[in-house]
Biotite code that builds the C-alpha atoms (Angstrom):
import biotite.structure as struc

atoms = struc.array([
    struc.Atom([-23.307, 26.816, -6.119], chain_id="A", res_id=1, res_name="UNK", atom_name="CA", element="C"),
    struc.Atom([-23.559, 28.137, -2.561], chain_id="A", res_id=2, res_name="UNK", atom_name="CA", element="C"),
    struc.Atom([-26.336, 25.688, -1.583], chain_id="A", res_id=3, res_name="UNK", atom_name="CA", element="C"),
    struc.Atom([-24.491, 24.696, 1.596], chain_id="A", res_id=4, res_name="UNK", atom_name="CA", element="C"),
    struc.Atom([-24.286, 26.561, 4.860], chain_id="A", res_id=5, res_name="UNK", atom_name="CA", element="C"),
    struc.Atom([-20.531, 26.933, 4.915], chain_id="A", res_id=6, res_name="UNK", atom_name="CA", element="C"),
    struc.Atom([-19.736, 23.209, 4.915], chain_id="A", res_id=7, res_name="UNK", atom_name="CA", element="C"),
    struc.Atom([-16.312, 22.322, 3.571], chain_id="A", res_id=8, res_name="UNK", atom_name="CA", element="C"),
    struc.Atom([-17.377, 19.644, 1.082], chain_id="A", res_id=9, res_name="UNK", atom_name="CA", element="C"),
    struc.Atom([-14.804, 16.915, 0.471], chain_id="A", res_id=10, res_name="UNK", atom_name="CA", element="C"),
    struc.Atom([-14.767, 13.824, -1.704], chain_id="A", res_id=11, res_name="UNK", atom_name="CA", element="C"),
    struc.Atom([-14.583, 11.425, 1.244], chain_id="A", res_id=12, res_name="UNK", atom_name="CA", element="C"),
    struc.Atom([-18.010, 12.586, 2.449], chain_id="A", res_id=13, res_name="UNK", atom_name="CA", element="C"),
    struc.Atom([-19.898, 12.320, -0.848], chain_id="A", res_id=14, res_name="UNK", atom_name="CA", element="C"),
    struc.Atom([-21.837, 9.233, 0.240], chain_id="A", res_id=15, res_name="UNK", atom_name="CA", element="C"),
    struc.Atom([-23.060, 11.129, 3.289], chain_id="A", res_id=16, res_name="UNK", atom_name="CA", element="C"),
    struc.Atom([-24.016, 14.156, 1.210], chain_id="A", res_id=17, res_name="UNK", atom_name="CA", element="C"),
    struc.Atom([-25.940, 11.889, -1.171], chain_id="A", res_id=18, res_name="UNK", atom_name="CA", element="C"),
    struc.Atom([-28.388, 11.189, 1.687], chain_id="A", res_id=19, res_name="UNK", atom_name="CA", element="C"),
    struc.Atom([-28.713, 14.859, 2.657], chain_id="A", res_id=20, res_name="UNK", atom_name="CA", element="C"),
    struc.Atom([-31.819, 16.647, 1.372], chain_id="A", res_id=21, res_name="UNK", atom_name="CA", element="C"),
    struc.Atom([-29.791, 19.784, 0.617], chain_id="A", res_id=22, res_name="UNK", atom_name="CA", element="C"),
    struc.Atom([-27.381, 18.030, -1.732], chain_id="A", res_id=23, res_name="UNK", atom_name="CA", element="C"),
    struc.Atom([-29.170, 14.858, -2.830], chain_id="A", res_id=24, res_name="UNK", atom_name="CA", element="C"),
    struc.Atom([-30.950, 16.158, -5.944], chain_id="A", res_id=25, res_name="UNK", atom_name="CA", element="C"),
    struc.Atom([-27.790, 17.851, -7.203], chain_id="A", res_id=26, res_name="UNK", atom_name="CA", element="C"),
    struc.Atom([-25.572, 14.814, -6.701], chain_id="A", res_id=27, res_name="UNK", atom_name="CA", element="C"),
    struc.Atom([-28.094, 12.419, -8.284], chain_id="A", res_id=28, res_name="UNK", atom_name="CA", element="C"),
    struc.Atom([-28.254, 14.601, -11.388], chain_id="A", res_id=29, res_name="UNK", atom_name="CA", element="C"),
    struc.Atom([-24.523, 15.311, -11.525], chain_id="A", res_id=30, res_name="UNK", atom_name="CA", element="C"),
    struc.Atom([-23.471, 12.456, -13.884], chain_id="A", res_id=31, res_name="UNK", atom_name="CA", element="C"),
    struc.Atom([-25.957, 13.508, -16.567], chain_id="A", res_id=32, res_name="UNK", atom_name="CA", element="C"),
    struc.Atom([-24.889, 17.155, -16.290], chain_id="A", res_id=33, res_name="UNK", atom_name="CA", element="C"),
    struc.Atom([-21.214, 16.221, -16.453], chain_id="A", res_id=34, res_name="UNK", atom_name="CA", element="C"),
    struc.Atom([-21.773, 14.078, -19.552], chain_id="A", res_id=35, res_name="UNK", atom_name="CA", element="C"),
    struc.Atom([-23.692, 16.914, -21.230], chain_id="A", res_id=36, res_name="UNK", atom_name="CA", element="C"),
    struc.Atom([-20.738, 19.155, -20.454], chain_id="A", res_id=37, res_name="UNK", atom_name="CA", element="C"),
    struc.Atom([-18.346, 16.612, -21.976], chain_id="A", res_id=38, res_name="UNK", atom_name="CA", element="C"),
    struc.Atom([-20.492, 16.518, -25.134], chain_id="A", res_id=39, res_name="UNK", atom_name="CA", element="C"),
    struc.Atom([-20.444, 20.312, -25.268], chain_id="A", res_id=40, res_name="UNK", atom_name="CA", element="C"),
    struc.Atom([-16.650, 20.416, -24.929], chain_id="A", res_id=41, res_name="UNK", atom_name="CA", element="C"),
    struc.Atom([-16.304, 17.878, -27.753], chain_id="A", res_id=42, res_name="UNK", atom_name="CA", element="C"),
    struc.Atom([-18.637, 19.819, -30.038], chain_id="A", res_id=43, res_name="UNK", atom_name="CA", element="C"),
    struc.Atom([-16.751, 23.051, -29.370], chain_id="A", res_id=44, res_name="UNK", atom_name="CA", element="C"),
    struc.Atom([-13.523, 21.359, -30.543], chain_id="A", res_id=45, res_name="UNK", atom_name="CA", element="C"),
    struc.Atom([-11.412, 22.910, -27.793], chain_id="A", res_id=46, res_name="UNK", atom_name="CA", element="C"),
    struc.Atom([-9.622, 19.749, -26.656], chain_id="A", res_id=47, res_name="UNK", atom_name="CA", element="C"),
    struc.Atom([-5.996, 19.372, -27.801], chain_id="A", res_id=48, res_name="UNK", atom_name="CA", element="C"),
    struc.Atom([-5.667, 17.323, -30.958], chain_id="A", res_id=49, res_name="UNK", atom_name="CA", element="C"),
    struc.Atom([-4.212, 13.824, -30.852], chain_id="A", res_id=50, res_name="UNK", atom_name="CA", element="C"),
    struc.Atom([-2.416, 12.064, -33.696], chain_id="A", res_id=51, res_name="UNK", atom_name="CA", element="C"),
    struc.Atom([-2.482, 8.626, -35.278], chain_id="A", res_id=52, res_name="UNK", atom_name="CA", element="C"),
    struc.Atom([-0.326, 7.493, -38.210], chain_id="A", res_id=53, res_name="UNK", atom_name="CA", element="C"),
    struc.Atom([-2.384, 5.508, -40.707], chain_id="A", res_id=54, res_name="UNK", atom_name="CA", element="C"),
    struc.Atom([-1.098, 2.225, -42.087], chain_id="A", res_id=55, res_name="UNK", atom_name="CA", element="C"),
    struc.Atom([-1.884, 1.387, -45.701], chain_id="A", res_id=56, res_name="UNK", atom_name="CA", element="C"),
    struc.Atom([-2.863, -2.129, -44.573], chain_id="A", res_id=57, res_name="UNK", atom_name="CA", element="C"),
    struc.Atom([-5.714, -0.608, -42.529], chain_id="A", res_id=58, res_name="UNK", atom_name="CA", element="C"),
    struc.Atom([-7.341, 0.921, -45.607], chain_id="A", res_id=59, res_name="UNK", atom_name="CA", element="C"),
    struc.Atom([-9.968, -0.412, -47.968], chain_id="A", res_id=60, res_name="UNK", atom_name="CA", element="C"),
    struc.Atom([-8.888, 0.184, -51.568], chain_id="A", res_id=61, res_name="UNK", atom_name="CA", element="C"),
    struc.Atom([-11.574, 1.076, -54.076], chain_id="A", res_id=62, res_name="UNK", atom_name="CA", element="C"),
    struc.Atom([-10.846, 2.382, -57.551], chain_id="A", res_id=63, res_name="UNK", atom_name="CA", element="C"),
    struc.Atom([-8.476, 5.320, -57.273], chain_id="A", res_id=64, res_name="UNK", atom_name="CA", element="C"),
    struc.Atom([-9.035, 5.821, -53.538], chain_id="A", res_id=65, res_name="UNK", atom_name="CA", element="C"),
    struc.Atom([-8.337, 4.282, -50.147], chain_id="A", res_id=66, res_name="UNK", atom_name="CA", element="C"),
    struc.Atom([-10.734, 4.532, -47.224], chain_id="A", res_id=67, res_name="UNK", atom_name="CA", element="C"),
    struc.Atom([-9.951, 4.483, -43.500], chain_id="A", res_id=68, res_name="UNK", atom_name="CA", element="C"),
    struc.Atom([-12.791, 3.836, -41.048], chain_id="A", res_id=69, res_name="UNK", atom_name="CA", element="C"),
    struc.Atom([-11.477, 6.155, -38.339], chain_id="A", res_id=70, res_name="UNK", atom_name="CA", element="C"),
    struc.Atom([-14.192, 5.322, -35.804], chain_id="A", res_id=71, res_name="UNK", atom_name="CA", element="C"),
    struc.Atom([-13.097, 1.673, -35.772], chain_id="A", res_id=72, res_name="UNK", atom_name="CA", element="C"),
    struc.Atom([-9.355, 2.420, -35.923], chain_id="A", res_id=73, res_name="UNK", atom_name="CA", element="C"),
    struc.Atom([-9.291, 5.069, -33.172], chain_id="A", res_id=74, res_name="UNK", atom_name="CA", element="C"),
    struc.Atom([-11.187, 4.315, -29.975], chain_id="A", res_id=75, res_name="UNK", atom_name="CA", element="C"),
    struc.Atom([-11.519, 7.962, -28.881], chain_id="A", res_id=76, res_name="UNK", atom_name="CA", element="C"),
    struc.Atom([-12.086, 9.485, -32.331], chain_id="A", res_id=77, res_name="UNK", atom_name="CA", element="C"),
    struc.Atom([-14.503, 12.420, -32.480], chain_id="A", res_id=78, res_name="UNK", atom_name="CA", element="C"),
    struc.Atom([-13.600, 14.464, -35.555], chain_id="A", res_id=79, res_name="UNK", atom_name="CA", element="C"),
    struc.Atom([-10.717, 15.184, -37.925], chain_id="A", res_id=80, res_name="UNK", atom_name="CA", element="C"),
    struc.Atom([-8.631, 18.256, -37.200], chain_id="A", res_id=81, res_name="UNK", atom_name="CA", element="C"),
    struc.Atom([-6.299, 17.927, -40.189], chain_id="A", res_id=82, res_name="UNK", atom_name="CA", element="C"),
    struc.Atom([-4.321, 15.394, -42.205], chain_id="A", res_id=83, res_name="UNK", atom_name="CA", element="C"),
    struc.Atom([-0.529, 15.481, -42.502], chain_id="A", res_id=84, res_name="UNK", atom_name="CA", element="C"),
    struc.Atom([1.132, 14.033, -45.605], chain_id="A", res_id=85, res_name="UNK", atom_name="CA", element="C"),
    struc.Atom([4.837, 13.214, -45.657], chain_id="A", res_id=86, res_name="UNK", atom_name="CA", element="C"),
    struc.Atom([7.059, 11.615, -48.259], chain_id="A", res_id=87, res_name="UNK", atom_name="CA", element="C"),
    struc.Atom([10.423, 9.922, -47.933], chain_id="A", res_id=88, res_name="UNK", atom_name="CA", element="C"),
    struc.Atom([12.051, 12.590, -50.128], chain_id="A", res_id=89, res_name="UNK", atom_name="CA", element="C"),
    struc.Atom([11.241, 15.407, -47.704], chain_id="A", res_id=90, res_name="UNK", atom_name="CA", element="C"),
    struc.Atom([7.866, 16.688, -48.894], chain_id="A", res_id=91, res_name="UNK", atom_name="CA", element="C"),
    struc.Atom([5.815, 17.721, -45.830], chain_id="A", res_id=92, res_name="UNK", atom_name="CA", element="C"),
    struc.Atom([2.232, 18.964, -46.135], chain_id="A", res_id=93, res_name="UNK", atom_name="CA", element="C"),
    struc.Atom([0.812, 19.878, -42.723], chain_id="A", res_id=94, res_name="UNK", atom_name="CA", element="C"),
    struc.Atom([-2.801, 20.252, -43.844], chain_id="A", res_id=95, res_name="UNK", atom_name="CA", element="C"),
    struc.Atom([-3.396, 18.245, -47.006], chain_id="A", res_id=96, res_name="UNK", atom_name="CA", element="C"),
    struc.Atom([-6.662, 17.867, -48.876], chain_id="A", res_id=97, res_name="UNK", atom_name="CA", element="C"),
    struc.Atom([-8.962, 14.986, -47.952], chain_id="A", res_id=98, res_name="UNK", atom_name="CA", element="C"),
    struc.Atom([-12.571, 13.859, -48.219], chain_id="A", res_id=99, res_name="UNK", atom_name="CA", element="C"),
    struc.Atom([-14.815, 12.195, -45.662], chain_id="A", res_id=100, res_name="UNK", atom_name="CA", element="C"),
    struc.Atom([-17.803, 9.889, -45.854], chain_id="A", res_id=101, res_name="UNK", atom_name="CA", element="C"),
    struc.Atom([-19.210, 10.061, -42.351], chain_id="A", res_id=102, res_name="UNK", atom_name="CA", element="C"),
    struc.Atom([-16.356, 8.857, -40.114], chain_id="A", res_id=103, res_name="UNK", atom_name="CA", element="C"),
    struc.Atom([-14.529, 7.375, -43.095], chain_id="A", res_id=104, res_name="UNK", atom_name="CA", element="C"),
    struc.Atom([-11.475, 9.211, -44.409], chain_id="A", res_id=105, res_name="UNK", atom_name="CA", element="C"),
    struc.Atom([-11.021, 9.054, -48.174], chain_id="A", res_id=106, res_name="UNK", atom_name="CA", element="C"),
    struc.Atom([-7.576, 9.652, -49.709], chain_id="A", res_id=107, res_name="UNK", atom_name="CA", element="C"),
    struc.Atom([-6.118, 9.282, -53.166], chain_id="A", res_id=108, res_name="UNK", atom_name="CA", element="C"),
    struc.Atom([-4.815, 5.763, -53.628], chain_id="A", res_id=109, res_name="UNK", atom_name="CA", element="C"),
    struc.Atom([-1.175, 5.284, -52.662], chain_id="A", res_id=110, res_name="UNK", atom_name="CA", element="C"),
    struc.Atom([1.217, 2.516, -51.757], chain_id="A", res_id=111, res_name="UNK", atom_name="CA", element="C"),
    struc.Atom([3.456, 2.490, -48.676], chain_id="A", res_id=112, res_name="UNK", atom_name="CA", element="C"),
    struc.Atom([6.476, 1.554, -50.751], chain_id="A", res_id=113, res_name="UNK", atom_name="CA", element="C"),
    struc.Atom([6.111, 4.921, -52.509], chain_id="A", res_id=114, res_name="UNK", atom_name="CA", element="C"),
    struc.Atom([7.357, 6.485, -49.263], chain_id="A", res_id=115, res_name="UNK", atom_name="CA", element="C"),
    struc.Atom([4.107, 8.322, -48.498], chain_id="A", res_id=116, res_name="UNK", atom_name="CA", element="C"),
    struc.Atom([2.692, 8.386, -44.978], chain_id="A", res_id=117, res_name="UNK", atom_name="CA", element="C"),
    struc.Atom([-0.474, 10.011, -43.688], chain_id="A", res_id=118, res_name="UNK", atom_name="CA", element="C"),
    struc.Atom([-1.087, 11.049, -40.097], chain_id="A", res_id=119, res_name="UNK", atom_name="CA", element="C"),
    struc.Atom([-4.520, 12.085, -38.885], chain_id="A", res_id=120, res_name="UNK", atom_name="CA", element="C"),
    struc.Atom([-4.692, 14.776, -36.233], chain_id="A", res_id=121, res_name="UNK", atom_name="CA", element="C"),
    struc.Atom([-8.063, 14.360, -34.583], chain_id="A", res_id=122, res_name="UNK", atom_name="CA", element="C"),
    struc.Atom([-10.225, 15.751, -31.834], chain_id="A", res_id=123, res_name="UNK", atom_name="CA", element="C"),
    struc.Atom([-10.810, 13.083, -29.169], chain_id="A", res_id=124, res_name="UNK", atom_name="CA", element="C"),
    struc.Atom([-13.924, 12.087, -27.284], chain_id="A", res_id=125, res_name="UNK", atom_name="CA", element="C"),
    struc.Atom([-14.125, 12.262, -23.490], chain_id="A", res_id=126, res_name="UNK", atom_name="CA", element="C"),
    struc.Atom([-14.880, 9.117, -21.525], chain_id="A", res_id=127, res_name="UNK", atom_name="CA", element="C"),
    struc.Atom([-18.375, 9.344, -20.044], chain_id="A", res_id=128, res_name="UNK", atom_name="CA", element="C"),
    struc.Atom([-19.234, 8.700, -16.416], chain_id="A", res_id=129, res_name="UNK", atom_name="CA", element="C"),
    struc.Atom([-22.097, 6.953, -14.651], chain_id="A", res_id=130, res_name="UNK", atom_name="CA", element="C"),
    struc.Atom([-23.407, 6.950, -11.102], chain_id="A", res_id=131, res_name="UNK", atom_name="CA", element="C"),
    struc.Atom([-21.128, 3.969, -10.419], chain_id="A", res_id=132, res_name="UNK", atom_name="CA", element="C"),
    struc.Atom([-17.948, 5.680, -11.663], chain_id="A", res_id=133, res_name="UNK", atom_name="CA", element="C"),
    struc.Atom([-15.374, 5.869, -8.888], chain_id="A", res_id=134, res_name="UNK", atom_name="CA", element="C"),
    struc.Atom([-15.327, 9.315, -7.269], chain_id="A", res_id=135, res_name="UNK", atom_name="CA", element="C"),
    struc.Atom([-11.528, 9.448, -7.628], chain_id="A", res_id=136, res_name="UNK", atom_name="CA", element="C"),
    struc.Atom([-11.579, 8.839, -11.393], chain_id="A", res_id=137, res_name="UNK", atom_name="CA", element="C"),
    struc.Atom([-9.458, 11.336, -13.305], chain_id="A", res_id=138, res_name="UNK", atom_name="CA", element="C"),
    struc.Atom([-10.670, 12.407, -16.751], chain_id="A", res_id=139, res_name="UNK", atom_name="CA", element="C"),
    struc.Atom([-8.115, 13.507, -19.346], chain_id="A", res_id=140, res_name="UNK", atom_name="CA", element="C"),
    struc.Atom([-9.127, 17.148, -19.764], chain_id="A", res_id=141, res_name="UNK", atom_name="CA", element="C"),
    struc.Atom([-6.540, 19.969, -19.640], chain_id="A", res_id=142, res_name="UNK", atom_name="CA", element="C"),
    struc.Atom([-6.776, 22.187, -16.574], chain_id="A", res_id=143, res_name="UNK", atom_name="CA", element="C"),
    struc.Atom([-7.490, 25.325, -18.600], chain_id="A", res_id=144, res_name="UNK", atom_name="CA", element="C"),
    struc.Atom([-10.692, 23.665, -19.858], chain_id="A", res_id=145, res_name="UNK", atom_name="CA", element="C"),
    struc.Atom([-11.587, 21.674, -16.729], chain_id="A", res_id=146, res_name="UNK", atom_name="CA", element="C"),
    struc.Atom([-11.558, 24.866, -14.653], chain_id="A", res_id=147, res_name="UNK", atom_name="CA", element="C"),
    struc.Atom([-14.750, 26.008, -16.418], chain_id="A", res_id=148, res_name="UNK", atom_name="CA", element="C"),
    struc.Atom([-16.731, 22.761, -16.071], chain_id="A", res_id=149, res_name="UNK", atom_name="CA", element="C"),
    struc.Atom([-18.257, 23.864, -12.727], chain_id="A", res_id=150, res_name="UNK", atom_name="CA", element="C"),
    struc.Atom([-19.842, 26.853, -14.488], chain_id="A", res_id=151, res_name="UNK", atom_name="CA", element="C"),
    struc.Atom([-21.567, 24.511, -16.957], chain_id="A", res_id=152, res_name="UNK", atom_name="CA", element="C"),
    struc.Atom([-22.755, 22.315, -14.082], chain_id="A", res_id=153, res_name="UNK", atom_name="CA", element="C"),
    struc.Atom([-24.103, 25.264, -12.146], chain_id="A", res_id=154, res_name="UNK", atom_name="CA", element="C"),
    struc.Atom([-25.926, 26.477, -15.242], chain_id="A", res_id=155, res_name="UNK", atom_name="CA", element="C"),
    struc.Atom([-27.395, 23.023, -15.799], chain_id="A", res_id=156, res_name="UNK", atom_name="CA", element="C"),
    struc.Atom([-28.292, 22.017, -12.228], chain_id="A", res_id=157, res_name="UNK", atom_name="CA", element="C"),
    struc.Atom([-29.213, 25.368, -10.737], chain_id="A", res_id=158, res_name="UNK", atom_name="CA", element="C"),
    struc.Atom([-31.598, 26.635, -13.414], chain_id="A", res_id=159, res_name="UNK", atom_name="CA", element="C"),
    struc.Atom([-34.767, 25.813, -11.408], chain_id="A", res_id=160, res_name="UNK", atom_name="CA", element="C"),
    struc.Atom([-33.515, 27.157, -8.061], chain_id="A", res_id=161, res_name="UNK", atom_name="CA", element="C"),
    struc.Atom([-31.658, 30.276, -9.188], chain_id="A", res_id=162, res_name="UNK", atom_name="CA", element="C"),
    struc.Atom([-32.236, 30.842, -12.919], chain_id="A", res_id=163, res_name="UNK", atom_name="CA", element="C"),
    struc.Atom([-30.343, 34.146, -13.005], chain_id="A", res_id=164, res_name="UNK", atom_name="CA", element="C"),
    struc.Atom([-27.255, 32.697, -11.361], chain_id="A", res_id=165, res_name="UNK", atom_name="CA", element="C"),
    struc.Atom([-27.500, 29.606, -13.555], chain_id="A", res_id=166, res_name="UNK", atom_name="CA", element="C"),
    struc.Atom([-27.721, 31.733, -16.701], chain_id="A", res_id=167, res_name="UNK", atom_name="CA", element="C"),
    struc.Atom([-24.757, 33.862, -15.639], chain_id="A", res_id=168, res_name="UNK", atom_name="CA", element="C"),
    struc.Atom([-22.649, 30.780, -14.916], chain_id="A", res_id=169, res_name="UNK", atom_name="CA", element="C"),
    struc.Atom([-23.512, 29.265, -18.302], chain_id="A", res_id=170, res_name="UNK", atom_name="CA", element="C"),
    struc.Atom([-22.538, 32.522, -20.009], chain_id="A", res_id=171, res_name="UNK", atom_name="CA", element="C"),
    struc.Atom([-19.149, 32.414, -18.281], chain_id="A", res_id=172, res_name="UNK", atom_name="CA", element="C"),
    struc.Atom([-18.666, 28.855, -19.505], chain_id="A", res_id=173, res_name="UNK", atom_name="CA", element="C"),
    struc.Atom([-19.652, 29.685, -23.089], chain_id="A", res_id=174, res_name="UNK", atom_name="CA", element="C"),
    struc.Atom([-17.417, 32.751, -23.171], chain_id="A", res_id=175, res_name="UNK", atom_name="CA", element="C"),
    struc.Atom([-14.435, 30.825, -21.834], chain_id="A", res_id=176, res_name="UNK", atom_name="CA", element="C"),
    struc.Atom([-14.881, 28.004, -24.362], chain_id="A", res_id=177, res_name="UNK", atom_name="CA", element="C"),
    struc.Atom([-15.180, 30.541, -27.178], chain_id="A", res_id=178, res_name="UNK", atom_name="CA", element="C"),
    struc.Atom([-11.955, 32.248, -26.113], chain_id="A", res_id=179, res_name="UNK", atom_name="CA", element="C"),
    struc.Atom([-10.107, 28.920, -25.918], chain_id="A", res_id=180, res_name="UNK", atom_name="CA", element="C"),
    struc.Atom([-11.366, 27.978, -29.386], chain_id="A", res_id=181, res_name="UNK", atom_name="CA", element="C"),
    struc.Atom([-10.407, 31.309, -30.914], chain_id="A", res_id=182, res_name="UNK", atom_name="CA", element="C"),
    struc.Atom([-6.933, 31.082, -29.405], chain_id="A", res_id=183, res_name="UNK", atom_name="CA", element="C"),
    struc.Atom([-6.452, 27.707, -31.092], chain_id="A", res_id=184, res_name="UNK", atom_name="CA", element="C"),
    struc.Atom([-7.842, 28.955, -34.403], chain_id="A", res_id=185, res_name="UNK", atom_name="CA", element="C"),
    struc.Atom([-5.476, 31.936, -34.655], chain_id="A", res_id=186, res_name="UNK", atom_name="CA", element="C"),
    struc.Atom([-2.660, 29.933, -36.155], chain_id="A", res_id=187, res_name="UNK", atom_name="CA", element="C"),
    struc.Atom([-1.620, 28.682, -39.566], chain_id="A", res_id=188, res_name="UNK", atom_name="CA", element="C"),
    struc.Atom([-2.148, 24.987, -40.188], chain_id="A", res_id=189, res_name="UNK", atom_name="CA", element="C"),
    struc.Atom([-1.446, 24.769, -43.891], chain_id="A", res_id=190, res_name="UNK", atom_name="CA", element="C"),
    struc.Atom([2.264, 24.214, -44.389], chain_id="A", res_id=191, res_name="UNK", atom_name="CA", element="C"),
    struc.Atom([3.950, 22.615, -47.338], chain_id="A", res_id=192, res_name="UNK", atom_name="CA", element="C"),
    struc.Atom([7.709, 22.220, -47.142], chain_id="A", res_id=193, res_name="UNK", atom_name="CA", element="C"),
    struc.Atom([9.752, 20.690, -49.922], chain_id="A", res_id=194, res_name="UNK", atom_name="CA", element="C"),
    struc.Atom([13.404, 19.826, -49.415], chain_id="A", res_id=195, res_name="UNK", atom_name="CA", element="C"),
    struc.Atom([15.839, 18.678, -52.050], chain_id="A", res_id=196, res_name="UNK", atom_name="CA", element="C"),
    struc.Atom([19.452, 17.610, -51.931], chain_id="A", res_id=197, res_name="UNK", atom_name="CA", element="C"),
    struc.Atom([21.807, 18.163, -54.824], chain_id="A", res_id=198, res_name="UNK", atom_name="CA", element="C"),
    struc.Atom([25.315, 16.871, -55.186], chain_id="A", res_id=199, res_name="UNK", atom_name="CA", element="C"),
])
């Protein structure tokens, strides 16, 4: 943000900087800005998807459907990317149809002994930080996304001091996130492969 006078800022000196009038207001407001950035990254759906195979025993059966409360089953669940359906006889559907009720996934009723398995590919949440979070804590964000977090922070923290620079930095962040999202979207998810064996 260029608020220093050429100081080489390092993590070991953060406690000292927190008492310095030049840096104090920025460092005090840093956790809130970082968490807002994490929320923005989640909403933009740019994080790599994670997967979780669903067990039939985890579902609540009701009529012709089964329901999975994904928020309670997956600690870092944010949103569904897609659902994969596989059968024991080789039927693979990489993006099958599903319904949601809030964070609850609704599927047609099935039994595990029928050889059907469902795997949810989901977008994860990012662990939030507080002022007491250790300065050496590593957050699981890919480098190609993490590299743009400073632009968000500059746009958030610098808007009163240098609104033009803050606005420019935020634009760089938004553009980068949009490009990452578009790169992920330019692929085919819907695949249905059926294999059969004949004697």
